[in-house]
C-alpha positions in Angstrom: -72.0 -58.6 -19.2 -74.5 -61.0 -20.9 -78.3 -60.5 -20.8 -78.8 -63.2 -18.2 -76.3 -61.5 -15.9 -78.1 -58.2 -16.4 -81.4 -59.8 -15.6 -79.9 -61.2 -12.4 -78.5 -57.8 -11.4 -81.9 -56.2 -11.9 -83.5 -58.9 -9.8 -81.0 -58.3 -7.0 -81.7 -54.6 -7.0 -85.5 -55.3 -7.0 -85.2 -57.6 -3.9 -83.0 -55.1 -2.1 -85.5 -52.3 -2.9 -88.4 -54.3 -1.5 -86.4 -54.9 1.7 -85.6 -51.2 1.8 -89.2 -50.1 1.4 -90.4 -52.6 4.1 -87.7 -51.2 6.5 -88.5 -47.6 5.6 -92.2 -48.0 6.4 -91.2 -48.8 10.0 -89.4 -45.5 10.3 -92.7 -43.8 11.0 -93.2 -46.0 14.1 -90.0 -44.9 15.9 -90.6 -42.6 18.8 -87.2 -42.0 20.3 -83.8 -41.0 19.0 -82.0 -44.3 19.8 -84.4 -46.5 17.9 -84.6 -44.0 15.0 -80.9 -44.0 14.7 -80.8 -47.8 14.6 -83.4 -47.9 11.9 -81.6 -45.3 9.8 -78.3 -47.2 10.1 -80.1 -50.3 8.9 -81.6 -48.3 6.0 -78.1 -46.9 5.2 -76.7 -50.4 4.9 -79.4 -51.4 2.5 -78.9 -48.2 0.6 -75.2 -48.8 0.2 -75.8 -52.2 -1.2 -78.4 -50.9 -3.7 -76.1 -48.1 -4.7 -73.3 -50.6 -5.4 -75.6 -52.7 -7.6 -77.0 -49.6 -9.4 -73.5 -48.4 -10.1 -72.5 -51.8 -11.6 -75.6 -51.7 -13.8 -75.0 -48.1 -14.9 -71.4 -49.0 -15.9 -72.6 -51.9 -18.0 -75.5 -50.2 -19.7 -73.8 -46.9 -20.3 -71.8 -48.7 -23.0 -75.0 -48.9 -25.1 -76.0 -45.3 -24.6 -79.5 -44.1 -25.4 -82.4 -45.3 -23.3 -80.4 -48.0 -21.4 -77.9 -45.4 -20.3 -80.6 -42.9 -19.4 -82.6 -45.3 -17.3 -79.7 -46.8 -15.5 -78.4 -43.3 -14.8 -81.7 -42.3 -13.3 -81.7 -45.3 -11.1 -78.2 -44.6 -9.9 -79.0 -41.0 -9.3 -82.0 -41.8 -7.1 -80.0 -44.3 -5.1 -77.2 -41.8 -4.6 -79.6 -39.2 -3.4 -81.3 -41.6 -1.0 -77.9 -42.5 0.5 -77.1 -38.8 0.9 -80.5 -38.0 2.6 -80.1 -40.9 5.1 -76.5 -39.9 5.9 -77.6 -36.3 6.4 -80.1 -37.3 9.0 -77.6 -39.6 10.8 -75.1 -36.8 10.9 -77.6 -34.7 13.0 -78.5 -37.6 15.4 -75.8 -36.8 18.0 -76.3 -33.0 17.8 -79.9 -32.9 18.9 -79.2 -32.0 22.5 -79.8 -28.3 22.0 -82.7 -26.5 20.2 -80.6 -25.8 17.1 -79.6 -29.5 16.8 -83.2 -30.6 17.1 -84.3 -28.2 14.4 -81.6 -29.4 12.0 -82.5 -33.0 12.8 -86.2 -32.4 12.1 -85.4 -30.5 8.9 -83.1 -33.3 7.5 -85.7 -35.9 8.5 -88.4 -34.0 6.7 -86.2 -33.7 3.6 -85.7 -37.5 3.7 -89.4 -38.3 4.0 -90.3 -35.7 1.3 -87.7 -37.2 -1.1 -89.0 -40.8 -0.4 -92.5 -39.8 -1.6 -91.2 -39.7 -5.1 -88.2 -42.1 -4.7 -90.1 -45.4 -4.6 -92.1 -44.6 -7.7 -89.1 -43.4 -9.6 -87.0 -46.4 -8.8 -89.7 -49.0 -9.6 -90.5 -47.1 -12.8 -86.9 -47.2 -13.9 -86.5 -50.8 -13.0 -89.6 -51.8 -14.9 -88.5 -50.0 -18.0 -85.0 -51.3 -17.7 -86.4 -54.9 -17.6 -88.2 -54.3 -20.8 -85.1 -52.8 -22.5 -82.9 -55.7 -21.3 -85.4 -58.1 -22.8 -85.0 -56.2 -26.0 -81.3 -57.0 -25.8 -82.1 -60.7 -25.4 -84.4 -60.5 -28.5 -81.6 -59.0 -30.6 -79.0 -61.3 -29.3 -78.9 -64.8 -30.9 -79.9 -67.4 -28.3 -79.2 -64.8 -25.6 -75.6 -64.6 -26.6 -73.6 -61.3 -26.9 -75.7 -58.6 -28.6 -74.2 -57.4 -31.9 -72.5 -54.2 -30.9 -72.8 -52.5 -34.3 -76.6 -53.0 -34.4 -77.0 -51.8 -30.8 -75.0 -48.7 -31.5 -77.1 -47.8 -34.5 -80.3 -48.4 -32.6 -79.3 -46.2 -29.7 -77.8 -43.5 -31.8 -81.2 -43.3 -33.5 -83.0 -43.2 -30.2 -80.6 -40.6 -28.9 -81.3 -38.4 -31.9 -85.1 -38.8 -31.4 -84.8 -37.9 -27.7 -82.8 -34.8 -28.5 -85.2 -33.7 -31.1 -88.1 -34.1 -28.7 -86.2 -32.1 -26.1 -85.5 -29.4 -28.6 -89.2 -29.2 -29.8 -90.4 -28.9 -26.1 -87.8 -26.2 -25.5 -88.7 -24.1 -28.6 -92.4 -24.4 -27.6 -91.7 -23.2 -24.1 -89.5 -20.4 -25.4 -92.4 -19.3 -27.6 -95.2 -19.7 -25.0 -93.3 -18.8 -21.8 -90.1 -16.9 -22.7 -89.8 -15.5 -19.2 -89.2 -19.1 -17.9 -86.2 -19.5 -20.1 -84.7 -16.1 -19.2 -85.3 -16.8 -15.4 -83.5 -20.1 -15.7 -80.6 -18.6 -17.6 -80.3 -15.8 -15.0 -80.5 -18.2 -12.1 -77.6 -20.3 -13.6 -75.5 -17.1 -14.0 -76.3 -16.0 -10.5 -75.1 -19.3 -9.1 -71.9 -18.8 -11.0 -71.5 -15.3 -9.5 -71.7 -17.0 -6.1 -68.7 -19.1 -6.9 -70.4 -22.3 -8.1 -69.0 -23.3 -11.4 -71.1 -26.4 -12.2 -74.7 -26.2 -11.0 -77.3 -28.9 -10.5 -80.7 -28.5 -12.1 -82.6 -28.5 -8.8 -80.5 -25.6 -7.5 -81.4 -23.6 -10.7 -85.1 -24.5 -10.2 -85.0 -23.4 -6.6 -83.4 -20.0 -7.4 -85.5 -19.3 -10.5 -88.8 -20.6 -9.2 -89.4 -22.3 -12.6 -90.7 -25.9 -12.6 -88.9 -28.4 -14.8 -85.9 -26.1 -15.0 -83.8 -29.2 -16.1 -85.9 -29.4 -19.3 -85.0 -25.8 -20.2 -81.3 -26.4 -19.3 -81.3 -29.4 -21.6 -82.7 -27.2 -24.4 -80.1 -24.5 -23.7 -77.4 -27.2 -23.9 -78.6 -28.4 -27.3 -78.5 -24.9 -28.8 -75.0 -24.3 -27.3 -75.8 -21.7 -24.7 -75.0 -24.0 -21.8 -72.5 -26.8 -21.2 -73.3 -30.0 -19.4 -71.3 -32.8 -17.8 -72.1 -35.7 -15.6 -71.1 -35.8 -11.9 -72.1 -38.6 -9.5 -74.6 -39.9 -12.1 -76.3 -36.5 -12.3 -76.1 -33.7 -14.9 -74.6 -30.4 -13.9 -74.6 -27.2 -16.0 -72.4 -24.2 -16.8 -73.3 -21.1 -18.9 -70.9 -20.7 -21.7 -70.7 -16.9 -21.2 -69.3 -17.5 -17.7 -65.5 -17.2 -17.2 
């Protein structure tokens, strides 16, 4: 995909996101289940379109690795989570006749609203940075033609090494200043394994350990070989090497 096509794809995502945010703001005005469900289904349709575009962008930019892959993955991950949160609420819409159903509906709606508080900022930040990175591709490509693959690979290999070094430095500093955080994260990961979960998401480890930014510690443990990592649904999942 050429730079102009990438620009166009980013613009489409930006327009869809603006429509989504406008629609989401009306969610707070709904005062009955029927109108709430109609609004949520409209949001789900927009979310599916955005997820499809974000997936296409991720597939294209993952080829470059480095910052482009990281940002497009972050965008895809947020869109995937938003779709999941919306569908979770919809799944409880027809089960709210009894008290238990109403409680589950309210809890899922609260989770959606809580996630949305960070979602808009995260998506706009990722799109803004991606636009800058894509313009960098245009600068390197002669007359906006195909970017020299060899040059791009070397640039992003260097960036990837820098990012890993920064992650490792932060991890070592945390290990020195707050060693208990590292041990709690490691124990929480192993505890999830003991419950039968082989690959664990960072947010689950954070919830069980009570350690903020558990993902940063998991990344550090991955770099020193204590933990394994793989991608699932655009999100990193982790497994302790001592398990199994």
